[in-house]
N, C-alpha and C positions, 0 to 999 in steps of 0.2 A: 504494500500500500504506500502510495507517495504522500509526502508531507503536504498539508493544505497550504495554499498560497498565503492565506491570512489565518492566524490563530484566533481563538475566541476573544482574547484581550484586544487584538487589533480590530476585530469585527465590532466589539462594543465601542471602541473609540470612534470608529467610522459611523456607527449608529448614532452616537450622541452628536457628532459633528454634523451629520446629515439632518438630524432633527432640529438642531439649532439654526441650520441654514434653510429649514423648511423644504428640504429635498426629500420628499416622501418616497421617491423611487430609490434613493440611496438608503433610506431606512429599511425599505423592503429588501434590498439587495444584501445589506449587512446581516439581517436576520436570516435570509435564505442561505447565506454562506455559513453562518454560525450554527444553524440548527443541526446539521449532521454531526458536527464536532462536539457540541455541548447543548443538547436539546433542552435540558432543564434551564440553563441560563438564558437561552433564546426565548423559552416560554415565559420566564420571569419578566424579561424586557417587554415582550409582547403584551403580557397581562398588565404591566405598569402603564404601557402606552394606552391600552383600552381604558384603564381607570382615568388617566389624564384626559382622554377624549370625552369620557362621560362627565367628568367634572366641568370641562369647558362648555359642553353642551348645556349642562344644567345652569351654569352661570349666565350663558347667553339668554336663556329663557327667564331668568329670575330678575326681579326689579333690582335697581342699583342699591347696594347695601354698602355703607362706608366701611372701609377696612377696619377690622377689629370689632365690628358690631355684630351682634347675633341676629339671625334671621327668625328666631322664635318669637 
């Protein structure tokens, strides 16, 4: 078996850089390369991304709440 071009650490750095740059194809590519090498780590990043998207979607639909204020 040959060595992967990018190890899981490099893939995670690419994932974070792509996410910061809003390069969603890059995010997908990093997870795609990482998944066979470290499926658990790739799944954690993917799940974290889904949670972040859910929070962003919830905030988009919520009325403006000052930072530090409670919504209750």
